[in-house]
DOKE-220401 format. One record per residue (C-alpha): residue number from 1; z, x, y. Coordinates in nm, 4 decimals. Layout:
# residues N
ATOM|k|up|east|north
ATOM|NUM|Z|X|Y $
...
# end
This chain:
# residues 507
ATOM|k|up|east|north
ATOM|1|-1.4119|-2.7667|0.1273 $
ATOM|2|-1.0645|-2.7650|-0.0233 $
ATOM|3|-0.8684|-2.8387|0.2962 $
ATOM|4|-0.7116|-3.1781|0.3530 $
ATOM|5|-0.7597|-3.3586|0.6831 $
ATOM|6|-0.4124|-3.2734|0.8123 $
ATOM|7|-0.4608|-2.9104|0.7231 $
ATOM|8|-0.7984|-2.9031|0.8991 $
ATOM|9|-0.6327|-3.0351|1.2134 $
ATOM|10|-0.3763|-2.7567|1.1893 $
ATOM|11|-0.6546|-2.5026|1.1415 $
ATOM|12|-0.8298|-2.6348|1.4531 $
ATOM|13|-0.5104|-2.6034|1.6529 $
ATOM|14|-0.4649|-2.2517|1.5190 $
ATOM|15|-0.8132|-2.1649|1.6450 $
ATOM|16|-0.7344|-2.3063|1.9861 $
ATOM|17|-0.4098|-2.1224|2.0509 $
ATOM|18|-0.2763|-1.8463|1.8299 $
ATOM|19|0.0620|-1.6875|1.8941 $
ATOM|20|0.0767|-1.3327|1.7672 $
ATOM|21|0.3451|-1.0765|1.7110 $
ATOM|22|0.4812|-0.8674|1.9925 $
ATOM|23|0.5407|-0.5000|1.9129 $
ATOM|24|0.8998|-0.4046|1.8358 $
ATOM|25|1.0846|-0.1758|2.0737 $
ATOM|26|1.1490|0.0726|1.7911 $
ATOM|27|0.8896|0.2138|1.5542 $
ATOM|28|0.7927|-0.0368|1.2885 $
ATOM|29|0.8789|0.0793|0.9366 $
ATOM|30|0.8125|-0.1594|0.6489 $
ATOM|31|0.9517|-0.1227|0.2983 $
ATOM|32|0.7865|-0.3354|0.0313 $
ATOM|33|1.0294|-0.4337|-0.2439 $
ATOM|34|0.8146|-0.5143|-0.5469 $
ATOM|35|0.8618|-0.7973|-0.7926 $
ATOM|36|1.0406|-0.6068|-1.0694 $
ATOM|37|1.2238|-0.3133|-0.9124 $
ATOM|38|1.5579|-0.4685|-0.8161 $
ATOM|39|1.5974|-0.6650|-1.1397 $
ATOM|40|1.4945|-0.3719|-1.3573 $
ATOM|41|1.7066|-0.1105|-1.1826 $
ATOM|42|2.0401|-0.2953|-1.1672 $
ATOM|43|2.2931|-0.3955|-1.4311 $
ATOM|44|2.3873|-0.7479|-1.5281 $
ATOM|45|2.7201|-0.6949|-1.3489 $
ATOM|46|2.5271|-0.6539|-1.0225 $
ATOM|47|2.3555|-0.9910|-1.0541 $
ATOM|48|2.5693|-1.1661|-0.7961 $
ATOM|49|2.5953|-1.2093|-0.4210 $
ATOM|50|2.7610|-0.8717|-0.3773 $
ATOM|51|2.4798|-0.6967|-0.5642 $
ATOM|52|2.2139|-0.8796|-0.3668 $
ATOM|53|2.3844|-0.8016|-0.0378 $
ATOM|54|2.4206|-0.4341|-0.1294 $
ATOM|55|2.0459|-0.4061|-0.1745 $
ATOM|56|1.9800|-0.5238|0.1817 $
ATOM|57|2.2800|-0.3465|0.3328 $
ATOM|58|2.1470|-0.0014|0.2424 $
ATOM|59|1.8787|-0.0619|0.5087 $
ATOM|60|2.1164|-0.1950|0.7737 $
ATOM|61|2.1439|0.0041|1.0988 $
ATOM|62|1.8605|0.2267|0.9811 $
ATOM|63|1.5022|0.2992|1.0799 $
ATOM|64|1.3741|0.0243|0.8466 $
ATOM|65|1.2640|-0.2704|1.0591 $
ATOM|66|1.1090|-0.4988|0.7950 $
ATOM|67|1.1657|-0.5768|0.4283 $
ATOM|68|0.8670|-0.7331|0.2534 $
ATOM|69|1.0108|-0.9008|-0.0569 $
ATOM|70|0.7712|-0.9720|-0.3432 $
ATOM|71|0.8706|-1.2756|-0.5568 $
ATOM|72|0.5851|-1.2664|-0.8076 $
ATOM|73|0.3317|-1.0858|-1.0172 $
ATOM|74|0.1573|-1.3505|-1.2258 $
ATOM|75|0.4932|-1.5112|-1.2967 $
ATOM|76|0.7665|-1.5911|-1.0484 $
ATOM|77|1.1125|-1.4349|-1.0265 $
ATOM|78|1.2631|-1.7760|-0.9576 $
ATOM|79|1.2417|-2.1181|-1.1216 $
ATOM|80|0.9035|-2.2053|-0.9763 $
ATOM|81|0.7622|-2.5556|-1.0097 $
ATOM|82|0.3998|-2.4372|-1.0251 $
ATOM|83|0.4030|-2.1265|-1.2463 $
ATOM|84|0.6138|-1.9707|-1.5205 $
ATOM|85|0.9405|-1.7965|-1.4355 $
ATOM|86|0.9505|-1.4379|-1.5591 $
ATOM|87|1.2127|-1.5223|-1.8229 $
ATOM|88|1.0097|-1.7952|-1.9989 $
ATOM|89|0.9538|-1.7141|-2.3702 $
ATOM|90|0.6047|-1.6441|-2.4983 $
ATOM|91|0.5370|-1.8247|-2.8265 $
ATOM|92|0.9106|-1.8657|-2.8648 $
ATOM|93|0.9887|-1.4976|-2.8062 $
ATOM|94|1.2124|-1.4220|-2.5041 $
ATOM|95|1.0774|-1.1456|-2.2765 $
ATOM|96|1.2426|-0.8062|-2.3323 $
ATOM|97|1.4179|-0.5821|-2.0829 $
ATOM|98|1.6406|-0.6058|-1.7781 $
ATOM|99|1.3931|-0.7615|-1.5372 $
ATOM|100|1.3553|-1.1042|-1.7043 $
ATOM|101|1.7183|-1.1079|-1.8221 $
ATOM|102|1.8621|-1.0322|-1.4792 $
ATOM|103|1.6362|-1.2786|-1.2999 $
ATOM|104|1.7408|-1.5468|-1.5483 $
ATOM|105|2.1069|-1.4570|-1.5045 $
ATOM|106|2.0849|-1.5183|-1.1296 $
ATOM|107|1.9085|-1.8484|-1.1863 $
ATOM|108|2.1759|-1.9615|-1.4310 $
ATOM|109|2.4363|-1.8982|-1.1619 $
ATOM|110|2.2389|-2.1060|-0.9140 $
ATOM|111|2.1632|-1.7999|-0.6994 $
ATOM|112|1.8171|-1.7619|-0.5467 $
ATOM|113|1.7782|-1.3902|-0.4638 $
ATOM|114|1.5059|-1.4429|-0.2042 $
ATOM|115|1.7018|-1.7030|-0.0104 $
ATOM|116|2.0034|-1.4693|-0.0179 $
ATOM|117|1.7981|-1.1672|0.0893 $
ATOM|118|1.6256|-1.3506|0.3748 $
ATOM|119|1.9599|-1.4636|0.5149 $
ATOM|120|2.1201|-1.1213|0.4677 $
ATOM|121|1.8294|-0.9437|0.6362 $
ATOM|122|1.8734|-1.1563|0.9462 $
ATOM|123|2.2453|-1.0840|0.9490 $
ATOM|124|2.1662|-0.7128|0.9396 $
ATOM|125|1.8932|-0.7162|1.2033 $
ATOM|126|1.6059|-0.6635|0.9584 $
ATOM|127|1.2968|-0.8842|0.9617 $
ATOM|128|1.2594|-1.0598|0.6211 $
ATOM|129|0.9121|-1.1349|0.4862 $
ATOM|130|0.7734|-1.2579|0.1548 $
ATOM|131|0.4816|-1.0694|0.0024 $
ATOM|132|0.2728|-1.2764|-0.2387 $
ATOM|133|0.0643|-1.0842|-0.4913 $
ATOM|134|-0.2710|-1.2577|-0.4980 $
ATOM|135|-0.4021|-1.1345|-0.8352 $
ATOM|136|-0.1616|-0.9112|-1.0243 $
ATOM|137|-0.3147|-0.7425|-1.3290 $
ATOM|138|-0.0336|-0.5461|-1.4875 $
ATOM|139|-0.0818|-0.5213|-1.8651 $
ATOM|140|-0.3810|-0.7561|-1.8802 $
ATOM|141|-0.5183|-0.5604|-2.1756 $
ATOM|142|-0.2252|-0.7110|-2.3687 $
ATOM|143|-0.3080|-1.0784|-2.3491 $
ATOM|144|0.0238|-1.1831|-2.5021 $
ATOM|145|0.2365|-0.9747|-2.2633 $
ATOM|146|0.5324|-1.1678|-2.1221 $
ATOM|147|0.4257|-1.0896|-1.7646 $
ATOM|148|0.1262|-1.3227|-1.7862 $
ATOM|149|0.1411|-1.6774|-1.6618 $
ATOM|150|0.0318|-1.9574|-1.8945 $
ATOM|151|-0.2533|-2.0440|-1.6569 $
ATOM|152|-0.4102|-1.6979|-1.6919 $
ATOM|153|-0.3574|-1.6896|-2.0661 $
ATOM|154|-0.5035|-2.0345|-2.1289 $
ATOM|155|-0.8023|-1.9986|-1.8986 $
ATOM|156|-1.0002|-1.6817|-1.9720 $
ATOM|157|-1.3048|-1.8757|-1.8539 $
ATOM|158|-1.1641|-1.8332|-1.5015 $
ATOM|159|-1.1551|-1.4517|-1.5206 $
ATOM|160|-1.4003|-1.2539|-1.3065 $
ATOM|161|-1.5918|-1.1908|-1.6287 $
ATOM|162|-1.5235|-1.5021|-1.8370 $
ATOM|163|-1.3650|-1.4291|-2.1750 $
ATOM|164|-1.3912|-1.0533|-2.1133 $
ATOM|165|-1.3423|-0.8617|-2.4406 $
ATOM|166|-1.3972|-0.4930|-2.3592 $
ATOM|167|-1.0587|-0.4418|-2.1963 $
ATOM|168|-1.1890|-0.3771|-1.8437 $
ATOM|169|-0.8799|-0.4737|-1.6475 $
ATOM|170|-1.0549|-0.5508|-1.3161 $
ATOM|171|-1.2773|-0.8018|-1.4949 $
ATOM|172|-0.9719|-0.9918|-1.6187 $
ATOM|173|-0.8592|-1.0806|-1.2687 $
ATOM|174|-0.8672|-1.4477|-1.1810 $
ATOM|175|-1.1815|-1.5447|-0.9904 $
ATOM|176|-1.1170|-1.7387|-0.6706 $
ATOM|177|-1.4740|-1.8726|-0.6905 $
ATOM|178|-1.3334|-2.1257|-0.9370 $
ATOM|179|-1.1688|-2.4130|-0.7523 $
ATOM|180|-0.8969|-2.4259|-1.0164 $
ATOM|181|-0.7932|-2.0674|-0.9390 $
ATOM|182|-0.8002|-2.1262|-0.5639 $
ATOM|183|-0.5806|-2.4326|-0.6016 $
ATOM|184|-0.3452|-2.2580|-0.8462 $
ATOM|185|-0.2804|-1.9729|-0.6024 $
ATOM|186|-0.2537|-2.2048|-0.3038 $
ATOM|187|0.0066|-2.4162|-0.4809 $
ATOM|188|0.2316|-2.1128|-0.5140 $
ATOM|189|0.1885|-2.0190|-0.1476 $
ATOM|190|0.2763|-2.3754|-0.0507 $
ATOM|191|0.5865|-2.3542|-0.2695 $
ATOM|192|0.6990|-2.0287|-0.1091 $
ATOM|193|0.6710|-2.1713|0.2408 $
ATOM|194|0.8462|-2.4940|0.1471 $
ATOM|195|1.1249|-2.3202|-0.0449 $
ATOM|196|1.1971|-2.0260|0.1864 $
ATOM|197|1.2262|-1.9512|0.5588 $
ATOM|198|1.0905|-1.5971|0.6104 $
ATOM|199|0.9758|-1.4373|0.9345 $
ATOM|200|0.6333|-1.4003|0.7786 $
ATOM|201|0.4181|-1.4258|0.4683 $
ATOM|202|0.2018|-1.1417|0.3451 $
ATOM|203|-0.1018|-1.2142|0.1292 $
ATOM|204|-0.1213|-0.8989|-0.0807 $
ATOM|205|-0.4902|-0.8858|-0.1663 $
ATOM|206|-0.4461|-0.5274|-0.2891 $
ATOM|207|-0.2555|-0.6392|-0.5946 $
ATOM|208|-0.5027|-0.5783|-0.7431 $
ATOM|209|-0.7989|-0.5869|-0.5051 $
ATOM|210|-1.0593|-0.7737|-0.7147 $
ATOM|211|-1.0852|-1.1482|-0.6649 $
ATOM|212|-1.4469|-1.2604|-0.6857 $
ATOM|213|-1.7475|-1.2493|-0.9194 $
ATOM|214|-1.8499|-0.8858|-0.9809 $
ATOM|215|-2.1525|-0.8028|-0.7657 $
ATOM|216|-2.1167|-1.1200|-0.5575 $
ATOM|217|-1.8142|-1.0279|-0.3477 $
ATOM|218|-2.0008|-1.0333|-0.0145 $
ATOM|219|-2.1715|-1.3599|-0.0989 $
ATOM|220|-1.8475|-1.5240|-0.2067 $
ATOM|221|-1.6311|-1.3759|0.0707 $
ATOM|222|-1.6044|-1.7134|0.2554 $
ATOM|223|-1.3912|-1.8333|-0.0384 $
ATOM|224|-1.1175|-1.5837|0.0463 $
ATOM|225|-1.1632|-1.6497|0.4178 $
ATOM|226|-1.1059|-2.0186|0.3536 $
ATOM|227|-0.7846|-1.9303|0.1712 $
ATOM|228|-0.6638|-1.7288|0.4692 $
ATOM|229|-0.7464|-2.0177|0.7040 $
ATOM|230|-0.5455|-2.2546|0.4884 $
ATOM|231|-0.2600|-2.0023|0.4806 $
ATOM|232|-0.2654|-1.9889|0.8604 $
ATOM|233|-0.2562|-2.3670|0.8785 $
ATOM|234|0.0438|-2.3698|0.6465 $
ATOM|235|0.2348|-2.1078|0.8463 $
ATOM|236|0.1597|-2.3025|1.1641 $
ATOM|237|0.2847|-2.6219|1.0020 $
ATOM|238|0.6106|-2.4671|0.8842 $
ATOM|239|0.6520|-2.2882|1.2164 $
ATOM|240|0.6546|-2.6240|1.3927 $
ATOM|241|0.8893|-2.7729|1.1338 $
ATOM|242|1.1406|-2.4891|1.1617 $
ATOM|243|1.0938|-2.4109|1.5300 $
ATOM|244|1.0435|-2.0480|1.4302 $
ATOM|245|0.7144|-1.8592|1.4438 $
ATOM|246|0.6121|-1.7621|1.0878 $
ATOM|247|0.3622|-1.4786|1.0976 $
ATOM|248|0.0811|-1.4004|0.8531 $
ATOM|249|-0.0124|-1.0557|0.7241 $
ATOM|250|-0.2762|-0.9340|0.4778 $
ATOM|251|-0.2924|-0.6158|0.2702 $
ATOM|252|-0.6567|-0.5113|0.2428 $
ATOM|253|-0.8641|-0.2016|0.1468 $
ATOM|254|-0.8227|0.1047|0.3665 $
ATOM|255|-1.1704|0.1020|0.5238 $
ATOM|256|-1.2924|-0.2132|0.7021 $
ATOM|257|-1.6391|-0.1892|0.5478 $
ATOM|258|-1.4935|-0.1461|0.1989 $
ATOM|259|-1.2832|-0.4544|0.2647 $
ATOM|260|-1.5926|-0.6524|0.3664 $
ATOM|261|-1.7772|-0.5348|0.0562 $
ATOM|262|-1.4988|-0.6646|-0.1675 $
ATOM|263|-1.4751|-0.9995|0.0084 $
ATOM|264|-1.1603|-0.9256|0.2100 $
ATOM|265|-1.2854|-0.9167|0.5691 $
ATOM|266|-0.9529|-0.8440|0.7336 $
ATOM|267|-1.1079|-0.7489|1.0663 $
ATOM|268|-1.2839|-1.0847|1.0940 $
ATOM|269|-0.9653|-1.2679|0.9975 $
ATOM|270|-0.7806|-1.0834|1.2730 $
ATOM|271|-1.0584|-1.1325|1.5314 $
ATOM|272|-1.0435|-1.5039|1.4676 $
ATOM|273|-0.6679|-1.5038|1.5195 $
ATOM|274|-0.6058|-1.6151|1.1633 $
ATOM|275|-0.3698|-1.3268|1.0811 $
ATOM|276|-0.1155|-1.1437|1.2943 $
ATOM|277|-0.0907|-0.8271|1.0942 $
ATOM|278|-0.3278|-0.6021|0.8964 $
ATOM|279|-0.2132|-0.3511|0.6372 $
ATOM|280|-0.5121|-0.1309|0.5451 $
ATOM|281|-0.4066|0.0643|0.2390 $
ATOM|282|-0.4986|0.2155|-0.0976 $
ATOM|283|-0.4436|0.0420|-0.4285 $
ATOM|284|-0.2293|0.2908|-0.6201 $
ATOM|285|-0.4352|0.5797|-0.7548 $
ATOM|286|-0.3934|0.7869|-0.4399 $
ATOM|287|-0.2631|0.7651|-0.0884 $
ATOM|288|-0.5545|0.7603|0.1549 $
ATOM|289|-0.4753|1.0194|0.4221 $
ATOM|290|-0.7836|0.9230|0.6251 $
ATOM|291|-0.7369|0.5519|0.6998 $
ATOM|292|-0.9515|0.4857|1.0104 $
ATOM|293|-0.6995|0.2902|1.2162 $
ATOM|294|-0.9094|0.3393|1.5279 $
ATOM|295|-1.2073|0.1741|1.3558 $
ATOM|296|-0.9922|-0.1199|1.2517 $
ATOM|297|-0.8758|-0.1590|1.6106 $
ATOM|298|-1.2322|-0.1437|1.7383 $
ATOM|299|-1.3458|-0.4078|1.4877 $
ATOM|300|-1.0486|-0.6351|1.5622 $
ATOM|301|-1.0741|-0.5993|1.9404 $
ATOM|302|-0.7266|-0.7391|2.0030 $
ATOM|303|-0.4419|-0.4958|2.0722 $
ATOM|304|-0.1873|-0.7697|1.9955 $
ATOM|305|-0.2813|-0.7662|1.6259 $
ATOM|306|-0.0479|-0.5237|1.4494 $
ATOM|307|-0.2164|-0.2645|1.2261 $
ATOM|308|0.0164|-0.0727|0.9970 $
ATOM|309|-0.1557|0.1565|0.7444 $
ATOM|310|0.0071|0.1760|0.4034 $
ATOM|311|0.1130|0.4825|0.2072 $
ATOM|312|0.1475|0.4973|-0.1712 $
ATOM|313|0.3475|0.6913|-0.4284 $
ATOM|314|0.0634|0.9208|-0.5385 $
ATOM|315|-0.1537|1.1854|-0.3790 $
ATOM|316|-0.4597|1.2441|-0.5992 $
ATOM|317|-0.7350|1.4849|-0.4911 $
ATOM|318|-1.0282|1.3029|-0.6526 $
ATOM|319|-1.0836|1.0188|-0.9035 $
ATOM|320|-0.9498|1.1428|-1.2343 $
ATOM|321|-0.7791|1.4446|-1.0783 $
ATOM|322|-0.4152|1.5047|-1.1624 $
ATOM|323|-0.1927|1.3342|-0.9026 $
ATOM|324|0.1293|1.4531|-0.7497 $
ATOM|325|0.4066|1.2448|-0.5976 $
ATOM|326|0.4210|1.2408|-0.2208 $
ATOM|327|0.7162|1.4108|-0.0542 $
ATOM|328|0.8717|1.3748|0.2903 $
ATOM|329|0.6317|1.6306|0.4387 $
ATOM|330|0.3183|1.4521|0.3146 $
ATOM|331|0.4690|1.1219|0.4250 $
ATOM|332|0.5336|1.2705|0.7703 $
ATOM|333|0.1742|1.3940|0.7794 $
ATOM|334|0.0447|1.0490|0.6890 $
ATOM|335|0.2545|0.8953|0.9663 $
ATOM|336|0.1613|1.1575|1.2256 $
ATOM|337|-0.2087|1.1033|1.1563 $
ATOM|338|-0.1643|0.7258|1.1709 $
ATOM|339|0.0166|0.7424|1.5060 $
ATOM|340|-0.2595|0.9659|1.6437 $
ATOM|341|-0.5149|0.7021|1.5458 $
ATOM|342|-0.3236|0.4202|1.7147 $
ATOM|343|-0.1172|0.2687|1.4334 $
ATOM|344|0.1431|0.0046|1.5185 $
ATOM|345|0.3770|0.1017|1.2368 $
ATOM|346|0.3988|0.2554|0.8899 $
ATOM|347|0.4115|0.0588|0.5643 $
ATOM|348|0.5730|0.2023|0.2500 $
ATOM|349|0.4556|0.0739|-0.0892 $
ATOM|350|0.6203|0.1999|-0.4085 $
ATOM|351|0.8849|0.3695|-0.1938 $
ATOM|352|1.1846|0.1733|-0.3209 $
ATOM|353|1.5396|0.2931|-0.3675 $
ATOM|354|1.5054|0.4087|-0.7300 $
ATOM|355|1.2630|0.4247|-1.0199 $
ATOM|356|0.9249|0.4367|-0.8466 $
ATOM|357|1.0688|0.6264|-0.5505 $
ATOM|358|0.8622|0.9493|-0.5228 $
ATOM|359|1.1399|1.1556|-0.3617 $
ATOM|360|1.5008|1.2396|-0.4568 $
ATOM|361|1.7771|1.0014|-0.3508 $
ATOM|362|1.8954|1.2370|-0.0752 $
ATOM|363|1.5464|1.2510|0.0764 $
ATOM|364|1.5146|0.8737|0.0524 $
ATOM|365|1.8407|0.8265|0.2393 $
ATOM|366|1.7202|1.0684|0.5041 $
ATOM|367|1.3919|0.8755|0.5350 $
ATOM|368|1.5727|0.5446|0.5741 $
ATOM|369|1.8064|0.6897|0.8349 $
ATOM|370|1.5527|0.8863|1.0418 $
ATOM|371|1.2347|0.6863|0.9912 $
ATOM|372|0.8813|0.7958|1.0735 $
ATOM|373|0.8603|0.7513|1.4488 $
ATOM|374|0.6288|0.9697|1.6533 $
ATOM|375|0.8996|1.2049|1.7776 $
ATOM|376|1.0555|1.2300|1.4311 $
ATOM|377|0.7380|1.3373|1.2525 $
ATOM|378|0.6322|1.5707|1.5352 $
ATOM|379|0.9527|1.7648|1.4761 $
ATOM|380|0.9171|1.7655|1.0964 $
ATOM|381|0.7067|1.9689|0.8513 $
ATOM|382|0.3804|1.7806|0.7995 $
ATOM|383|0.1407|1.8092|0.5085 $
ATOM|384|-0.2157|1.6812|0.5331 $
ATOM|385|-0.3719|1.6863|0.1852 $
ATOM|386|-0.7344|1.6162|0.0984 $
ATOM|387|-0.7484|1.3005|-0.1131 $
ATOM|388|-0.9923|1.0104|-0.1457 $
ATOM|389|-1.0327|0.6344|-0.1060 $
ATOM|390|-0.9482|0.4490|-0.4267 $
ATOM|391|-1.0679|0.0906|-0.3627 $
ATOM|392|-1.4298|0.0569|-0.2557 $
ATOM|393|-1.7209|-0.1680|-0.3568 $
ATOM|394|-2.0080|-0.0399|-0.5662 $
ATOM|395|-2.2249|0.2001|-0.3675 $
ATOM|396|-1.9653|0.2636|-0.0961 $
ATOM|397|-1.8487|0.6263|-0.0565 $
ATOM|398|-1.4973|0.7052|-0.1732 $
ATOM|399|-1.4947|1.0200|0.0438 $
ATOM|400|-1.3880|1.2482|-0.2412 $
ATOM|401|-1.4281|1.6096|-0.1243 $
ATOM|402|-1.2807|1.7929|-0.4203 $
ATOM|403|-1.3165|1.9780|-0.6491 $
ATOM|404|-1.5169|2.2627|-0.4917 $
ATOM|405|-1.6494|2.5591|-0.6852 $
ATOM|406|-1.7207|2.8781|-0.4979 $
ATOM|407|-1.7879|2.7559|-0.1430 $
ATOM|408|-1.7506|2.4311|0.0487 $
ATOM|409|-1.5823|2.2407|0.3300 $
ATOM|410|-1.3149|1.9739|0.3644 $
ATOM|411|-1.2365|1.7420|0.6524 $
ATOM|412|-0.8680|1.6894|0.7276 $
ATOM|413|-0.7234|1.4537|0.9888 $
ATOM|414|-0.3965|1.5629|1.1484 $
ATOM|415|-0.1581|1.4073|1.3956 $
ATOM|416|-0.0222|1.5442|1.7219 $
ATOM|417|0.0581|1.9147|1.7085 $
ATOM|418|0.3900|2.0770|1.8020 $
ATOM|419|0.3902|2.3284|2.0849 $
ATOM|420|0.5405|2.5951|1.8602 $
ATOM|421|0.5402|2.6566|1.4891 $
ATOM|422|0.3219|2.7764|1.2071 $
ATOM|423|0.0010|2.6377|1.0628 $
ATOM|424|-0.1148|2.6934|0.7065 $
ATOM|425|-0.4182|2.6199|0.4953 $
ATOM|426|-0.3215|2.5946|0.1289 $
ATOM|427|-0.5703|2.5736|-0.1561 $
ATOM|428|-0.4912|2.5125|-0.5212 $
ATOM|429|-0.7041|2.6707|-0.7935 $
ATOM|430|-0.7774|2.5515|-1.1452 $
ATOM|431|-0.6987|2.7601|-1.4529 $
ATOM|432|-0.9327|3.0554|-1.4921 $
ATOM|433|-0.9196|3.3901|-1.6712 $
ATOM|434|-0.9724|3.5703|-1.3399 $
ATOM|435|-0.7214|3.3577|-1.1484 $
ATOM|436|-0.4864|3.6444|-1.0654 $
ATOM|437|-0.7620|3.8355|-0.8841 $
ATOM|438|-0.9054|3.5362|-0.6998 $
ATOM|439|-0.9656|3.5964|-0.3279 $
ATOM|440|-1.1027|3.3612|-0.0621 $
ATOM|441|-1.2195|3.3611|0.2952 $
ATOM|442|-1.0962|3.0552|0.4824 $
ATOM|443|-1.1761|2.9306|0.8306 $
ATOM|444|-1.0313|2.6283|1.0089 $
ATOM|445|-1.2470|2.4848|1.2863 $
ATOM|446|-1.4362|2.8131|1.2870 $
ATOM|447|-1.1277|3.0323|1.3257 $
ATOM|448|-1.0584|3.2761|1.0442 $
ATOM|449|-0.7294|3.2138|0.8648 $
ATOM|450|-0.5203|3.5121|0.7574 $
ATOM|451|-0.4376|3.5519|0.3867 $
ATOM|452|-0.0644|3.5433|0.3155 $
ATOM|453|0.1543|3.5428|0.0046 $
ATOM|454|0.0851|3.2711|-0.2503 $
ATOM|455|0.2387|2.9304|-0.1939 $
ATOM|456|0.5254|2.9172|-0.4445 $
ATOM|457|0.5696|2.5411|-0.4910 $
ATOM|458|0.2879|2.4660|-0.7341 $
ATOM|459|0.4635|2.1492|-0.8460 $
ATOM|460|0.3840|1.9891|-0.5098 $
ATOM|461|0.0099|2.0395|-0.5497 $
ATOM|462|-0.2166|1.8036|-0.7405 $
ATOM|463|-0.5345|1.8695|-0.9352 $
ATOM|464|-0.3426|2.0621|-1.2025 $
ATOM|465|-0.3303|2.3641|-0.9711 $
ATOM|466|-0.2406|2.6902|-1.1476 $
ATOM|467|-0.2318|2.9117|-0.8393 $
ATOM|468|-0.1923|2.8281|-0.4715 $
ATOM|469|-0.3393|3.0544|-0.2037 $
ATOM|470|-0.1937|3.0359|0.1445 $
ATOM|471|-0.3577|3.1276|0.4755 $
ATOM|472|-0.1971|3.1420|0.8188 $
ATOM|473|-0.3764|2.9319|1.0797 $
ATOM|474|-0.3020|2.9712|1.4532 $
ATOM|475|-0.1815|2.6452|1.6017 $
ATOM|476|-0.4420|2.6925|1.8743 $
ATOM|477|-0.7139|2.6663|1.6087 $
ATOM|478|-0.5935|2.3222|1.4992 $
ATOM|479|-0.6463|1.9972|1.6820 $
ATOM|480|-0.5052|1.6495|1.6654 $
ATOM|481|-0.7710|1.4558|1.4798 $
ATOM|482|-1.0497|1.5878|1.2568 $
ATOM|483|-1.0264|1.9479|1.1339 $
ATOM|484|-1.2729|2.1341|0.9147 $
ATOM|485|-1.1630|2.3765|0.6446 $
ATOM|486|-1.4397|2.6032|0.5188 $
ATOM|487|-1.3688|2.8177|0.2165 $
ATOM|488|-1.5632|3.0551|-0.0029 $
ATOM|489|-1.4870|3.3218|-0.2560 $
ATOM|490|-1.4626|3.6736|-0.1175 $
ATOM|491|-1.7749|3.8855|-0.1823 $
ATOM|492|-1.7335|4.0449|-0.5238 $
ATOM|493|-1.4684|3.7923|-0.6298 $
ATOM|494|-1.5467|3.5556|-0.9158 $
ATOM|495|-1.6024|3.1940|-0.8156 $
ATOM|496|-1.3023|2.9675|-0.8614 $
ATOM|497|-1.2608|2.5924|-0.8810 $
ATOM|498|-1.0630|2.4587|-0.5847 $
ATOM|499|-0.8724|2.1489|-0.6967 $
ATOM|500|-0.6371|2.1014|-0.4019 $
ATOM|501|-0.6571|2.1636|-0.0268 $
ATOM|502|-0.4229|2.0802|0.2583 $
ATOM|503|-0.3187|2.1767|0.6076 $
ATOM|504|0.0545|2.2251|0.6500 $
ATOM|505|0.2259|2.2467|0.9864 $
ATOM|506|0.5832|2.3717|1.0197 $
ATOM|507|0.7314|2.3296|1.3702 $
# end
C-alpha cells in the first residue's frame, strides 16, 4: 500500500461519512478549459490580470455554472515544484509558440492564472474546479517534443509497453502499475490541492484513457482505485483545513462496463462514496450520442452522485469514418437525450471560446447565454446522429452501426419530443456513379417515412457524404428513448453505401 497512516485515517473517515454535492437550482453546464487554449489563443498584451479576468467574465451571468480549469498536460502551466513548467527548454532549446511564452510571461510577472481564475469565478458566481489530466499523450511519437515532462522522457521503462519503439501512442502512456508513476502523479495532485483552493478536483482519466499494462487492466484496476481513495483522503483533508467542502470528480469511459474493462471503475468509486461526480464521456474521436446514463445511475445506486455525460468536438459515424464538427442542433440533441436518461448536467469538452470551438462565435455566445436546460433544448432543433463509442477495452463492442450497404437498421436515442413540429430521417450516401438516381425506403419504428427533397447541408454530415436523402417522419411515430430506423434501397434501385444517418426534430 502507498498510503501513509494519516491518509489511511482520512480514508476511513471518508468511508464512514461522505458529504456529496447537492444539485444546483439551475441546469448544470460545465465548460472544460484545456491546458493550452487560453495561452495559445491570446496575445502577450493580454497576459495580465485584465486578460485573465476577461476570460472568466465572458461566462458571468450566463448559463455556464462550472469552469473546469486544466493546469497540465504532462507539464504544468505554472512553476510546479514536482514537474517541468511548460516553458522549460528541452536540451537548451526554448519551446516554440504562444502557449509556453505566454505562460512564462505570467510567471515572470508573479501572476498565477489558476489562482486568479478561481477567485474571479467565485466573484462571478461560477464554480471553479481544477481538472488534472492523468496521462496526457499529445505528441508522444515525438519523444523530444517540448510538451513532455522530463520524467516521461527519462523513464521509457515506465511506459505501458516499456521502451516502445513502433510508435503506438497508447503504449507510451505511463503505467500506474509502477510505484514510481503512481507517486509521480500523486505528487502533482498533492501540489494542486496545497497550492490552490478550488471547489473541486477532477481526475481526468480520459486524457488519454490508458493507464495500466495492456491486457491486464481488469487485474490491475485496484491500482487506480487506490489512487482515487488517496485523492478522496486529500480532498477531505483540505476540506477540513479550509472549512470548505472540496468535491471530487472523475472523467471515465462512456459505458460503465467499458470503464471497468480499462481499470476505471467509476461506478464502484461512486458507490463507495469516494467520488461526488461522474463524467462518462468519449475520448475525442467521436461524441457518443448513446451514453447510458440510466445504467450508470443503476450501477451507482445513489441519486446524490452527480452524473454529467460529456460531449466532444467531433461526430464520427464509425472508426475511421470522416468526422464532422458538432453544431448547436447536435449538441441540443445530445443534451435532450441525456436529460431523458436522467442526467444531472451537461459537460462540454473542446467547446472553448476559440480555436477548438466547433461552432461560430455567434453560436457559441448563444450557447453560453441560453445553455442546454431541458426547456431550452425541447424548444430547439435537435439532431440525433448515429455514431459509436470510441474508448472500449479489447473485445467490448463499440456499437458502430455504419456504414450500411443496401439494407440495414440503426438505433437512435432521442430526448423528449415537442408537441408540434417536424421529424426527419436523414441519410448520407457515399460517392457512387448511380448516386443521382439512388432511392430508398425508410421506416422509423415501423412507420413509413415519406421521401422529401434532398437535405442541402452536406457539410454538416460526416462519413464523406456526397448526397443526403431526407424523409419526413410523423412526430407520432417517434418516441422519447430508443428509435429504430430501417432502410433499404428501393426495388430496382442500385445498392448504395449509407455513411451517415440521423433523426432531426424541428419544433
